[in-house]
ChimeraX commands (.cxc) that place a marker at each C-alpha (Angstrom):
marker #1 position 15.70,0.59,85.23 radius 0.5
marker #1 position 18.68,0.08,87.57 radius 0.5
marker #1 position 18.38,-2.64,90.15 radius 0.5
marker #1 position 18.67,-0.10,92.93 radius 0.5
marker #1 position 15.75,1.81,91.51 radius 0.5
marker #1 position 13.71,-1.45,91.45 radius 0.5
marker #1 position 14.56,-2.03,95.14 radius 0.5
marker #1 position 13.22,1.42,96.05 radius 0.5
marker #1 position 9.96,0.76,94.24 radius 0.5
marker #1 position 9.64,-2.72,95.79 radius 0.5
marker #1 position 10.00,-1.25,99.21 radius 0.5
marker #1 position 7.23,1.28,98.60 radius 0.5
marker #1 position 4.93,-1.38,97.13 radius 0.5
marker #1 position 5.48,-3.69,100.11 radius 0.5
marker #1 position 4.78,-0.96,102.67 radius 0.5
marker #1 position 1.63,-0.03,100.82 radius 0.5
marker #1 position 0.44,-3.69,100.82 radius 0.5
marker #1 position 1.41,-4.39,104.46 radius 0.5
marker #1 position 0.96,-0.90,106.04 radius 0.5
marker #1 position 3.82,-1.97,108.23 radius 0.5
marker #1 position 7.54,-1.37,107.73 radius 0.5
marker #1 position 8.48,-4.54,109.66 radius 0.5
marker #1 position 6.07,-6.76,107.69 radius 0.5
marker #1 position 7.16,-5.08,104.43 radius 0.5
marker #1 position 10.78,-5.94,105.23 radius 0.5
marker #1 position 10.01,-9.60,105.89 radius 0.5
marker #1 position 7.98,-9.76,102.72 radius 0.5
marker #1 position 10.83,-8.62,100.42 radius 0.5
marker #1 position 13.53,-10.31,102.53 radius 0.5
marker #1 position 15.45,-7.17,103.64 radius 0.5
marker #1 position 15.99,-5.48,106.99 radius 0.5
marker #1 position 13.55,-2.97,108.37 radius 0.5
marker #1 position 16.20,-0.14,108.39 radius 0.5
marker #1 position 16.73,-0.86,104.65 radius 0.5
marker #1 position 12.96,-0.38,103.93 radius 0.5
marker #1 position 12.91,2.81,106.06 radius 0.5
marker #1 position 15.93,4.13,104.21 radius 0.5
marker #1 position 14.49,3.32,100.81 radius 0.5
marker #1 position 11.26,5.12,101.58 radius 0.5
marker #1 position 13.14,8.08,102.84 radius 0.5
marker #1 position 15.16,8.24,99.63 radius 0.5
marker #1 position 11.99,8.32,97.54 radius 0.5
marker #1 position 10.33,10.93,99.70 radius 0.5
marker #1 position 13.46,13.05,99.64 radius 0.5
marker #1 position 13.55,12.89,95.87 radius 0.5
marker #1 position 9.83,13.69,95.57 radius 0.5
marker #1 position 9.71,16.32,98.32 radius 0.5
marker #1 position 6.62,14.81,99.88 radius 0.5
marker #1 position 5.60,11.99,102.11 radius 0.5
marker #1 position 4.31,8.66,100.74 radius 0.5
marker #1 position 3.21,7.42,104.16 radius 0.5
marker #1 position 2.01,9.02,107.36 radius 0.5
marker #1 position 3.40,6.90,110.21 radius 0.5
marker #1 position 3.75,6.81,113.95 radius 0.5
marker #1 position 4.69,4.03,116.35 radius 0.5
marker #1 position 1.35,2.23,115.89 radius 0.5
marker #1 position 0.01,2.93,112.37 radius 0.5
marker #1 position 1.09,3.48,108.77 radius 0.5
marker #1 position -1.27,5.27,106.32 radius 0.5
marker #1 position -0.78,6.06,102.70 radius 0.5
marker #1 position -1.01,9.63,101.51 radius 0.5
marker #1 position -2.66,10.57,98.23 radius 0.5
marker #1 position 0.79,11.05,96.77 radius 0.5
marker #1 position 1.68,7.59,98.08 radius 0.5
marker #1 position -1.28,6.00,96.34 radius 0.5
marker #1 position -0.42,7.61,93.06 radius 0.5
marker #1 position 3.24,6.66,93.30 radius 0.5
marker #1 position 2.60,3.01,94.27 radius 0.5
marker #1 position 0.08,2.62,91.49 radius 0.5
marker #1 position 2.71,3.53,88.91 radius 0.5
marker #1 position 5.47,1.69,90.81 radius 0.5
marker #1 position 3.59,-1.61,90.50 radius 0.5
marker #1 position 3.35,-1.20,86.71 radius 0.5
marker #1 position 6.98,-0.13,86.40 radius 0.5
marker #1 position 8.33,-3.14,88.38 radius 0.5
marker #1 position 6.07,-5.54,86.56 radius 0.5
marker #1 position 7.16,-4.36,83.07 radius 0.5
marker #1 position 10.79,-4.34,84.22 radius 0.5
marker #1 position 10.52,-8.02,85.10 radius 0.5
marker #1 position 8.68,-8.90,81.90 radius 0.5
marker #1 position 11.30,-7.10,79.79 radius 0.5
marker #1 position 13.98,-9.38,81.20 radius 0.5
marker #1 position 11.80,-12.47,80.78 radius 0.5
marker #1 position 11.07,-11.60,77.22 radius 0.5
marker #1 position 14.80,-11.03,76.36 radius 0.5
marker #1 position 15.85,-14.29,78.04 radius 0.5
marker #1 position 13.08,-16.18,76.23 radius 0.5
marker #1 position 14.37,-15.07,72.79 radius 0.5
marker #1 position 17.92,-15.94,73.67 radius 0.5
marker #1 position 16.97,-19.36,75.15 radius 0.5
marker #1 position 14.18,-20.01,72.61 radius 0.5
marker #1 position 11.89,-20.35,75.66 radius 0.5
marker #1 position 8.22,-19.75,76.00 radius 0.5
marker #1 position 6.96,-16.17,76.03 radius 0.5
marker #1 position 3.66,-15.43,77.78 radius 0.5
marker #1 position 1.37,-12.56,77.05 radius 0.5
marker #1 position -1.63,-11.90,79.26 radius 0.5
marker #1 position -4.57,-10.90,77.11 radius 0.5
marker #1 position -7.98,-9.92,78.43 radius 0.5
marker #1 position -11.31,-9.86,76.53 radius 0.5
marker #1 position -14.81,-8.72,77.18 radius 0.5
marker #1 position -17.36,-11.59,77.10 radius 0.5
marker #1 position -19.46,-9.28,74.91 radius 0.5
marker #1 position -16.77,-8.44,72.34 radius 0.5
marker #1 position -17.15,-10.02,68.86 radius 0.5
marker #1 position -15.53,-13.49,69.23 radius 0.5
marker #1 position -14.02,-12.95,65.77 radius 0.5
marker #1 position -11.31,-10.70,67.31 radius 0.5
marker #1 position -10.00,-13.10,69.90 radius 0.5
marker #1 position -10.16,-15.93,67.33 radius 0.5
marker #1 position -8.09,-13.87,64.96 radius 0.5
marker #1 position -5.58,-12.98,67.69 radius 0.5
marker #1 position -5.07,-16.64,68.50 radius 0.5
marker #1 position -4.08,-17.46,64.86 radius 0.5
marker #1 position -1.16,-15.03,64.82 radius 0.5
marker #1 position 2.38,-16.40,64.85 radius 0.5
marker #1 position 5.40,-14.20,65.38 radius 0.5
marker #1 position 8.64,-15.41,63.74 radius 0.5
marker #1 position 10.79,-13.89,66.50 radius 0.5
marker #1 position 8.71,-15.48,69.18 radius 0.5
marker #1 position 7.86,-19.02,68.00 radius 0.5
marker #1 position 6.95,-20.16,71.48 radius 0.5
marker #1 position 4.60,-17.31,72.21 radius 0.5
marker #1 position 1.67,-18.32,74.43 radius 0.5
marker #1 position -1.36,-16.20,75.29 radius 0.5
marker #1 position -3.01,-16.48,78.68 radius 0.5
marker #1 position -6.61,-15.28,78.23 radius 0.5
marker #1 position -9.00,-13.91,80.85 radius 0.5
marker #1 position -12.55,-12.62,80.46 radius 0.5
marker #1 position -13.86,-9.62,82.36 radius 0.5
marker #1 position -16.12,-6.68,81.87 radius 0.5
marker #1 position -14.61,-3.77,79.88 radius 0.5
marker #1 position -14.11,-1.34,82.80 radius 0.5
marker #1 position -12.34,-4.08,84.83 radius 0.5
marker #1 position -10.15,-4.96,81.84 radius 0.5
marker #1 position -8.98,-1.38,81.58 radius 0.5
marker #1 position -8.13,-1.37,85.32 radius 0.5
marker #1 position -6.06,-4.58,84.77 radius 0.5
marker #1 position -4.23,-3.07,81.86 radius 0.5
marker #1 position -3.37,0.08,83.76 radius 0.5
marker #1 position -2.25,-1.86,86.85 radius 0.5
marker #1 position -0.01,-4.12,84.73 radius 0.5
marker #1 position -2.06,-7.30,85.17 radius 0.5
marker #1 position -2.73,-7.54,81.42 radius 0.5
marker #1 position -0.52,-6.74,78.42 radius 0.5
marker #1 position -3.46,-6.28,76.04 radius 0.5
marker #1 position -7.20,-6.27,76.18 radius 0.5
marker #1 position -10.03,-6.39,73.67 radius 0.5
marker #1 position -12.57,-3.99,75.16 radius 0.5
marker #1 position -15.84,-2.49,74.13 radius 0.5
marker #1 position -16.16,1.29,74.69 radius 0.5
marker #1 position -13.34,1.60,77.17 radius 0.5
marker #1 position -13.29,4.65,79.50 radius 0.5
marker #1 position -10.86,7.37,78.38 radius 0.5
marker #1 position -7.49,7.58,80.11 radius 0.5
marker #1 position -4.25,9.37,79.16 radius 0.5
marker #1 position -2.39,6.30,80.35 radius 0.5
marker #1 position -4.23,4.00,77.92 radius 0.5
marker #1 position -3.31,3.44,74.25 radius 0.5
marker #1 position -6.22,2.20,72.16 radius 0.5
marker #1 position -6.70,1.31,68.50 radius 0.5
marker #1 position -10.18,0.82,67.12 radius 0.5
marker #1 position -10.64,-2.62,65.62 radius 0.5
marker #1 position -14.40,-2.67,64.82 radius 0.5
marker #1 position -17.84,-1.49,65.54 radius 0.5
marker #1 position -21.28,-3.13,65.59 radius 0.5
marker #1 position -24.81,-2.26,66.56 radius 0.5
marker #1 position -26.84,-3.53,69.45 radius 0.5
marker #1 position -29.27,-6.29,68.47 radius 0.5
marker #1 position -32.84,-6.56,69.63 radius 0.5
marker #1 position -33.95,-10.04,70.52 radius 0.5
marker #1 position -37.68,-10.77,70.26 radius 0.5
marker #1 position -40.18,-13.50,69.66 radius 0.5
marker #1 position -40.38,-14.74,66.06 radius 0.5
marker #1 position -44.11,-13.90,66.25 radius 0.5
marker #1 position -43.48,-10.22,67.17 radius 0.5
marker #1 position -44.54,-7.72,64.55 radius 0.5
marker #1 position -40.97,-6.32,64.61 radius 0.5
marker #1 position -39.62,-9.62,63.37 radius 0.5
marker #1 position -40.83,-8.67,59.88 radius 0.5
marker #1 position -38.55,-5.60,59.92 radius 0.5
marker #1 position -35.01,-5.74,58.62 radius 0.5
marker #1 position -33.89,-3.47,61.46 radius 0.5
marker #1 position -35.53,-1.62,64.29 radius 0.5
marker #1 position -35.15,1.82,65.90 radius 0.5
marker #1 position -35.47,2.93,69.53 radius 0.5
marker #1 position -38.80,4.66,68.82 radius 0.5
marker #1 position -40.25,1.28,67.67 radius 0.5
marker #1 position -39.53,-0.12,71.17 radius 0.5
marker #1 position -41.67,2.42,73.04 radius 0.5
marker #1 position -44.24,0.92,75.37 radius 0.5
marker #1 position -42.62,-2.51,75.42 radius 0.5
marker #1 position -40.87,-4.22,78.28 radius 0.5
marker #1 position -37.07,-4.15,77.90 radius 0.5
marker #1 position -34.40,-6.53,79.02 radius 0.5
marker #1 position -31.13,-4.66,79.62 radius 0.5
marker #1 position -27.73,-5.72,81.00 radius 0.5
marker #1 position -26.94,-4.66,84.55 radius 0.5
marker #1 position -25.55,-1.15,84.67 radius 0.5
marker #1 position -22.42,-2.13,86.65 radius 0.5
marker #1 position -21.34,-4.32,83.70 radius 0.5
marker #1 position -20.70,-1.25,81.61 radius 0.5
marker #1 position -21.99,2.07,83.07 radius 0.5
marker #1 position -21.17,4.34,80.06 radius 0.5
marker #1 position -22.95,2.11,77.56 radius 0.5
marker #1 position -25.95,1.55,79.81 radius 0.5
marker #1 position -26.24,5.28,80.43 radius 0.5
marker #1 position -26.01,5.95,76.70 radius 0.5
marker #1 position -29.01,3.69,76.04 radius 0.5
marker #1 position -31.13,5.20,78.84 radius 0.5
marker #1 position -30.00,8.70,77.98 radius 0.5
marker #1 position -30.99,8.40,74.31 radius 0.5
marker #1 position -34.37,6.96,75.33 radius 0.5
marker #1 position -35.02,9.87,77.62 radius 0.5
marker #1 position -33.94,12.39,75.00 radius 0.5
marker #1 position -36.25,10.89,72.43 radius 0.5
marker #1 position -39.00,10.45,75.00 radius 0.5
marker #1 position -39.14,6.69,74.38 radius 0.5
marker #1 position -40.57,5.16,77.49 radius 0.5
marker #1 position -40.44,1.35,78.07 radius 0.5
marker #1 position -43.31,-0.35,79.91 radius 0.5
marker #1 position -40.70,-1.75,82.31 radius 0.5
marker #1 position -37.02,-2.75,82.47 radius 0.5
marker #1 position -35.66,-6.16,83.53 radius 0.5
marker #1 position -31.96,-6.46,84.29 radius 0.5
marker #1 position -29.84,-9.49,83.53 radius 0.5
marker #1 position -26.16,-10.51,83.65 radius 0.5
marker #1 position -26.09,-12.96,80.72 radius 0.5
marker #1 position -28.02,-12.92,77.40 radius 0.5
marker #1 position -29.41,-16.38,78.11 radius 0.5
marker #1 position -31.33,-14.95,81.09 radius 0.5
marker #1 position -33.37,-12.92,78.69 radius 0.5
marker #1 position -34.75,-15.93,76.87 radius 0.5
marker #1 position -37.59,-16.85,79.23 radius 0.5
marker #1 position -38.49,-13.18,79.64 radius 0.5
marker #1 position -38.91,-12.85,75.86 radius 0.5
marker #1 position -41.00,-16.01,75.68 radius 0.5
marker #1 position -43.17,-15.36,78.71 radius 0.5
marker #1 position -43.54,-11.63,78.89 radius 0.5
marker #1 position -43.26,-10.40,75.32 radius 0.5
marker #1 position -40.15,-8.52,76.23 radius 0.5
marker #1 position -37.53,-7.28,73.84 radius 0.5
marker #1 position -33.91,-7.65,74.84 radius 0.5
marker #1 position -30.80,-5.50,74.09 radius 0.5
marker #1 position -27.87,-7.80,73.22 radius 0.5
marker #1 position -24.56,-7.48,71.53 radius 0.5
marker #1 position -23.48,-9.60,68.60 radius 0.5
marker #1 position -22.02,-12.45,70.69 radius 0.5
marker #1 position -25.15,-12.49,72.71 radius 0.5
marker #1 position -27.38,-12.46,69.68 radius 0.5
marker #1 position -25.55,-15.49,68.27 radius 0.5
marker #1 position -26.29,-17.37,71.51 radius 0.5
marker #1 position -29.93,-16.35,71.96 radius 0.5
marker #1 position -31.29,-16.50,68.39 radius 0.5
marker #1 position -32.99,-19.93,68.63 radius 0.5
marker #1 position -36.20,-21.70,69.59 radius 0.5
marker #1 position -38.65,-19.05,68.63 radius 0.5
marker #1 position -36.42,-16.04,69.31 radius 0.5
marker #1 position -35.03,-13.90,66.51 radius 0.5
marker #1 position -32.84,-10.77,66.42 radius 0.5
marker #1 position -32.74,-7.58,64.47 radius 0.5
marker #1 position -30.06,-4.87,64.43 radius 0.5
marker #1 position -30.82,-1.67,66.25 radius 0.5
marker #1 position -30.43,1.11,63.64 radius 0.5
marker #1 position -29.15,3.86,66.00 radius 0.5
marker #1 position -25.82,5.41,64.94 radius 0.5
marker #1 position -25.22,6.93,68.42 radius 0.5
marker #1 position -25.45,3.50,69.97 radius 0.5
marker #1 position -22.91,1.74,67.80 radius 0.5
marker #1 position -20.55,-0.23,69.95 radius 0.5
marker #1 position -16.91,0.37,69.26 radius 0.5
marker #1 position -14.34,-2.25,70.11 radius 0.5
marker #1 position -10.65,-1.40,70.82 radius 0.5
marker #1 position -7.39,-3.16,71.39 radius 0.5
marker #1 position -6.04,-1.49,74.50 radius 0.5
marker #1 position -2.60,-1.49,76.16 radius 0.5
marker #1 position -0.82,0.57,78.82 radius 0.5
marker #1 position 0.68,3.65,77.21 radius 0.5
marker #1 position 4.08,3.16,78.84 radius 0.5
marker #1 position 4.24,-0.56,78.02 radius 0.5
marker #1 position 7.48,-0.96,76.00 radius 0.5
marker #1 position 7.07,-4.68,75.48 radius 0.5
marker #1 position 8.41,-5.61,72.05 radius 0.5
marker #1 position 6.36,-8.81,72.03 radius 0.5
marker #1 position 3.07,-6.95,72.65 radius 0.5
marker #1 position 3.94,-4.37,70.05 radius 0.5
marker #1 position 4.82,-7.10,67.40 radius 0.5
marker #1 position 1.53,-8.87,68.20 radius 0.5
marker #1 position -0.55,-5.62,67.79 radius 0.5
marker #1 position 1.07,-4.91,64.45 radius 0.5
marker #1 position 0.50,-8.42,63.16 radius 0.5
marker #1 position -3.03,-8.38,64.42 radius 0.5
marker #1 position -3.85,-5.11,62.68 radius 0.5
marker #1 position -2.26,-6.30,59.45 radius 0.5
marker #1 position -4.37,-9.46,59.55 radius 0.5
marker #1 position -7.54,-7.43,60.20 radius 0.5
marker #1 position -6.79,-5.20,57.22 radius 0.5
marker #1 position -6.95,-8.27,54.96 radius 0.5
marker #1 position -10.61,-8.63,55.76 radius 0.5
marker #1 position -12.18,-6.13,53.35 radius 0.5
marker #1 position -15.72,-6.91,54.49 radius 0.5
marker #1 position -16.80,-6.95,58.12 radius 0.5
marker #1 position -20.23,-8.43,58.65 radius 0.5
marker #1 position -22.25,-5.94,60.60 radius 0.5
marker #1 position -25.52,-7.86,60.68 radius 0.5
marker #1 position -26.76,-11.35,61.42 radius 0.5
marker #1 position -28.89,-13.45,59.06 radius 0.5
marker #1 position -32.53,-13.87,60.03 radius 0.5
marker #1 position -33.05,-16.82,62.32 radius 0.5
marker #1 position -35.32,-18.49,59.73 radius 0.5
marker #1 position -32.82,-18.13,56.88 radius 0.5
marker link #1:1,2 radius 0.2
marker link #1:2,3 radius 0.2
marker link #1:3,4 radius 0.2
marker link #1:4,5 radius 0.2
marker link #1:5,6 radius 0.2
marker link #1:6,7 radius 0.2
marker link #1:7,8 radius 0.2
marker link #1:8,9 radius 0.2
marker link #1:9,10 radius 0.2
marker link #1:10,11 radius 0.2
marker link #1:11,12 radius 0.2
marker link #1:12,13 radius 0.2
marker link #1:13,14 radius 0.2
marker link #1:14,15 radius 0.2
marker link #1:15,16 radius 0.2
marker link #1:16,17 radius 0.2
marker link #1:17,18 radius 0.2
marker link #1:18,19 radius 0.2
marker link #1:19,20 radius 0.2
marker link #1:20,21 radius 0.2
marker link #1:21,22 radius 0.2
marker link #1:22,23 radius 0.2
marker link #1:23,24 radius 0.2
marker link #1:24,25 radius 0.2
marker link #1:25,26 radius 0.2
marker link #1:26,27 radius 0.2
marker link #1:27,28 radius 0.2
marker link #1:28,29 radius 0.2
marker link #1:29,30 radius 0.2
marker link #1:30,31 radius 0.2
marker link #1:31,32 radius 0.2
marker link #1:32,33 radius 0.2
marker link #1:33,34 radius 0.2
marker link #1:34,35 radius 0.2
marker link #1:35,36 radius 0.2
marker link #1:36,37 radius 0.2
marker link #1:37,38 radius 0.2
marker link #1:38,39 radius 0.2
marker link #1:39,40 radius 0.2
marker link #1:40,41 radius 0.2
marker link #1:41,42 radius 0.2
marker link #1:42,43 radius 0.2
marker link #1:43,44 radius 0.2
marker link #1:44,45 radius 0.2
marker link #1:45,46 radius 0.2
marker link #1:46,47 radius 0.2
marker link #1:47,48 radius 0.2
marker link #1:48,49 radius 0.2
marker link #1:49,50 radius 0.2
marker link #1:50,51 radius 0.2
marker link #1:51,52 radius 0.2
marker link #1:52,53 radius 0.2
marker link #1:53,54 radius 0.2
marker link #1:54,55 radius 0.2
marker link #1:55,56 radius 0.2
marker link #1:56,57 radius 0.2
marker link #1:57,58 radius 0.2
marker link #1:58,59 radius 0.2
marker link #1:59,60 radius 0.2
marker link #1:60,61 radius 0.2
marker link #1:61,62 radius 0.2
marker link #1:62,63 radius 0.2
marker link #1:63,64 radius 0.2
marker link #1:64,65 radius 0.2
marker link #1:65,66 radius 0.2
marker link #1:66,67 radius 0.2
marker link #1:67,68 radius 0.2
marker link #1:68,69 radius 0.2
marker link #1:69,70 radius 0.2
marker link #1:70,71 radius 0.2
marker link #1:71,72 radius 0.2
marker link #1:72,73 radius 0.2
marker link #1:73,74 radius 0.2
marker link #1:74,75 radius 0.2
marker link #1:75,76 radius 0.2
marker link #1:76,77 radius 0.2
marker link #1:77,78 radius 0.2
marker link #1:78,79 radius 0.2
marker link #1:79,80 radius 0.2
marker link #1:80,81 radius 0.2
marker link #1:81,82 radius 0.2
marker link #1:82,83 radius 0.2
marker link #1:83,84 radius 0.2
marker link #1:84,85 radius 0.2
marker link #1:85,86 radius 0.2
marker link #1:86,87 radius 0.2
marker link #1:87,88 radius 0.2
marker link #1:88,89 radius 0.2
marker link #1:89,90 radius 0.2
marker link #1:90,91 radius 0.2
marker link #1:91,92 radius 0.2
marker link #1:92,93 radius 0.2
marker link #1:93,94 radius 0.2
marker link #1:94,95 radius 0.2
marker link #1:95,96 radius 0.2
marker link #1:96,97 radius 0.2
marker link #1:97,98 radius 0.2
marker link #1:98,99 radius 0.2
marker link #1:99,100 radius 0.2
marker link #1:100,101 radius 0.2
marker link #1:101,102 radius 0.2
marker link #1:102,103 radius 0.2
marker link #1:103,104 radius 0.2
marker link #1:104,105 radius 0.2
marker link #1:105,106 radius 0.2
marker link #1:106,107 radius 0.2
marker link #1:107,108 radius 0.2
marker link #1:108,109 radius 0.2
marker link #1:109,110 radius 0.2
marker link #1:110,111 radius 0.2
marker link #1:111,112 radius 0.2
marker link #1:112,113 radius 0.2
marker link #1:113,114 radius 0.2
marker link #1:114,115 radius 0.2
marker link #1:115,116 radius 0.2
marker link #1:116,117 radius 0.2
marker link #1:117,118 radius 0.2
marker link #1:118,119 radius 0.2
marker link #1:119,120 radius 0.2
marker link #1:120,121 radius 0.2
marker link #1:121,122 radius 0.2
marker link #1:122,123 radius 0.2
marker link #1:123,124 radius 0.2
marker link #1:124,125 radius 0.2
marker link #1:125,126 radius 0.2
marker link #1:126,127 radius 0.2
marker link #1:127,128 radius 0.2
marker link #1:128,129 radius 0.2
marker link #1:129,130 radius 0.2
marker link #1:130,131 radius 0.2
marker link #1:131,132 radius 0.2
marker link #1:132,133 radius 0.2
marker link #1:133,134 radius 0.2
marker link #1:134,135 radius 0.2
marker link #1:135,136 radius 0.2
marker link #1:136,137 radius 0.2
marker link #1:137,138 radius 0.2
marker link #1:138,139 radius 0.2
marker link #1:139,140 radius 0.2
marker link #1:140,141 radius 0.2
marker link #1:141,142 radius 0.2
marker link #1:142,143 radius 0.2
marker link #1:143,144 radius 0.2
marker link #1:144,145 radius 0.2
marker link #1:145,146 radius 0.2
marker link #1:146,147 radius 0.2
marker link #1:147,148 radius 0.2
marker link #1:148,149 radius 0.2
marker link #1:149,150 radius 0.2
marker link #1:150,151 radius 0.2
marker link #1:151,152 radius 0.2
marker link #1:152,153 radius 0.2
marker link #1:153,154 radius 0.2
marker link #1:154,155 radius 0.2
marker link #1:155,156 radius 0.2
marker link #1:156,157 radius 0.2
marker link #1:157,158 radius 0.2
marker link #1:158,159 radius 0.2
marker link #1:159,160 radius 0.2
marker link #1:160,161 radius 0.2
marker link #1:161,162 radius 0.2
marker link #1:162,163 radius 0.2
marker link #1:163,164 radius 0.2
marker link #1:164,165 radius 0.2
marker link #1:165,166 radius 0.2
marker link #1:166,167 radius 0.2
marker link #1:167,168 radius 0.2
marker link #1:168,169 radius 0.2
marker link #1:169,170 radius 0.2
marker link #1:170,171 radius 0.2
marker link #1:171,172 radius 0.2
marker link #1:172,173 radius 0.2
marker link #1:173,174 radius 0.2
marker link #1:174,175 radius 0.2
marker link #1:175,176 radius 0.2
marker link #1:176,177 radius 0.2
marker link #1:177,178 radius 0.2
marker link #1:178,179 radius 0.2
marker link #1:179,180 radius 0.2
marker link #1:180,181 radius 0.2
marker link #1:181,182 radius 0.2
marker link #1:182,183 radius 0.2
marker link #1:183,184 radius 0.2
marker link #1:184,185 radius 0.2
marker link #1:185,186 radius 0.2
marker link #1:186,187 radius 0.2
marker link #1:187,188 radius 0.2
marker link #1:188,189 radius 0.2
marker link #1:189,190 radius 0.2
marker link #1:190,191 radius 0.2
marker link #1:191,192 radius 0.2
marker link #1:192,193 radius 0.2
marker link #1:193,194 radius 0.2
marker link #1:194,195 radius 0.2
marker link #1:195,196 radius 0.2
marker link #1:196,197 radius 0.2
marker link #1:197,198 radius 0.2
marker link #1:198,199 radius 0.2
marker link #1:199,200 radius 0.2
marker link #1:200,201 radius 0.2
marker link #1:201,202 radius 0.2
marker link #1:202,203 radius 0.2
marker link #1:203,204 radius 0.2
marker link #1:204,205 radius 0.2
marker link #1:205,206 radius 0.2
marker link #1:206,207 radius 0.2
marker link #1:207,208 radius 0.2
marker link #1:208,209 radius 0.2
marker link #1:209,210 radius 0.2
marker link #1:210,211 radius 0.2
marker link #1:211,212 radius 0.2
marker link #1:212,213 radius 0.2
marker link #1:213,214 radius 0.2
marker link #1:214,215 radius 0.2
marker link #1:215,216 radius 0.2
marker link #1:216,217 radius 0.2
marker link #1:217,218 radius 0.2
marker link #1:218,219 radius 0.2
marker link #1:219,220 radius 0.2
marker link #1:220,221 radius 0.2
marker link #1:221,222 radius 0.2
marker link #1:222,223 radius 0.2
marker link #1:223,224 radius 0.2
marker link #1:224,225 radius 0.2
marker link #1:225,226 radius 0.2
marker link #1:226,227 radius 0.2
marker link #1:227,228 radius 0.2
marker link #1:228,229 radius 0.2
marker link #1:229,230 radius 0.2
marker link #1:230,231 radius 0.2
marker link #1:231,232 radius 0.2
marker link #1:232,233 radius 0.2
marker link #1:233,234 radius 0.2
marker link #1:234,235 radius 0.2
marker link #1:235,236 radius 0.2
marker link #1:236,237 radius 0.2
marker link #1:237,238 radius 0.2
marker link #1:238,239 radius 0.2
marker link #1:239,240 radius 0.2
marker link #1:240,241 radius 0.2
marker link #1:241,242 radius 0.2
marker link #1:242,243 radius 0.2
marker link #1:243,244 radius 0.2
marker link #1:244,245 radius 0.2
marker link #1:245,246 radius 0.2
marker link #1:246,247 radius 0.2
marker link #1:247,248 radius 0.2
marker link #1:248,249 radius 0.2
marker link #1:249,250 radius 0.2
marker link #1:250,251 radius 0.2
marker link #1:251,252 radius 0.2
marker link #1:252,253 radius 0.2
marker link #1:253,254 radius 0.2
marker link #1:254,255 radius 0.2
marker link #1:255,256 radius 0.2
marker link #1:256,257 radius 0.2
marker link #1:257,258 radius 0.2
marker link #1:258,259 radius 0.2
marker link #1:259,260 radius 0.2
marker link #1:260,261 radius 0.2
marker link #1:261,262 radius 0.2
marker link #1:262,263 radius 0.2
marker link #1:263,264 radius 0.2
marker link #1:264,265 radius 0.2
marker link #1:265,266 radius 0.2
marker link #1:266,267 radius 0.2
marker link #1:267,268 radius 0.2
marker link #1:268,269 radius 0.2
marker link #1:269,270 radius 0.2
marker link #1:270,271 radius 0.2
marker link #1:271,272 radius 0.2
marker link #1:272,273 radius 0.2
marker link #1:273,274 radius 0.2
marker link #1:274,275 radius 0.2
marker link #1:275,276 radius 0.2
marker link #1:276,277 radius 0.2
marker link #1:277,278 radius 0.2
marker link #1:278,279 radius 0.2
marker link #1:279,280 radius 0.2
marker link #1:280,281 radius 0.2
marker link #1:281,282 radius 0.2
marker link #1:282,283 radius 0.2
marker link #1:283,284 radius 0.2
marker link #1:284,285 radius 0.2
marker link #1:285,286 radius 0.2
marker link #1:286,287 radius 0.2
marker link #1:287,288 radius 0.2
marker link #1:288,289 radius 0.2
marker link #1:289,290 radius 0.2
marker link #1:290,291 radius 0.2
marker link #1:291,292 radius 0.2
marker link #1:292,293 radius 0.2
marker link #1:293,294 radius 0.2
marker link #1:294,295 radius 0.2
marker link #1:295,296 radius 0.2
marker link #1:296,297 radius 0.2
marker link #1:297,298 radius 0.2
marker link #1:298,299 radius 0.2
marker link #1:299,300 radius 0.2
marker link #1:300,301 radius 0.2
marker link #1:301,302 radius 0.2
marker link #1:302,303 radius 0.2
marker link #1:303,304 radius 0.2
marker link #1:304,305 radius 0.2
marker link #1:305,306 radius 0.2
marker link #1:306,307 radius 0.2
marker link #1:307,308 radius 0.2
marker link #1:308,309 radius 0.2
marker link #1:309,310 radius 0.2
marker link #1:310,311 radius 0.2
view
């Protein structure tokens, strides 16, 4: 991307953030006529307005919102490309921003941390933890280079590669009759009080659980909602509830009289993906993904169940 093109994009981004041509100019350290001219150049090229403006207000058009969203990503990756190239030449530190769902199997992020790239000996990963839908938004907006996400929403701008799948686990009292089963089905949970994660944490997965229950006419006695698996612990102990947890949650909650069993429902298997922005041309990110996939392929067995708590 030519420097002039970058300046055009920076002007559009600044106006979108400030909703003022004068404040946008001060923000990017150019004159107001320069900002006005840059926006006119873009609008002339597109044949539509990015902003509706008069003497008092500036408002973004729908076309403006779409343009600025992509402009942010383009500028960010342009800067990162220069930083990555300079880092190789100067043997400097290269930073990749990697996101992970707190409910993804910790094995994946642990494996990612162990990877070393010969061309980038000073590679450093900055990790952040968010819910899957938020991670996807960060990837698409350029805030993250890669993300380990569970059941990400589909987007043509997202590149994903499946890295694993695992069942839900049902946490229950060790004295529960279901504790004697090797696995449980949704039908076996009818008439019991359920503990589920808040819907806003992952709407598609939550809706899949509720939708399957409705289709199969499996009715819980009641539903309690929690944000963290540990919050289910007192509910299981006091109210004879059963809790839906993922593998990482099962590892944290299977203690002190609580055990877990896999939920044997094929349609509710949780698929985990490594996601990146489709237009991300970062060589560092590409090398990391390839090395990560090669390392995963060396593991011929993936444990898909947990040992009983009393084992």
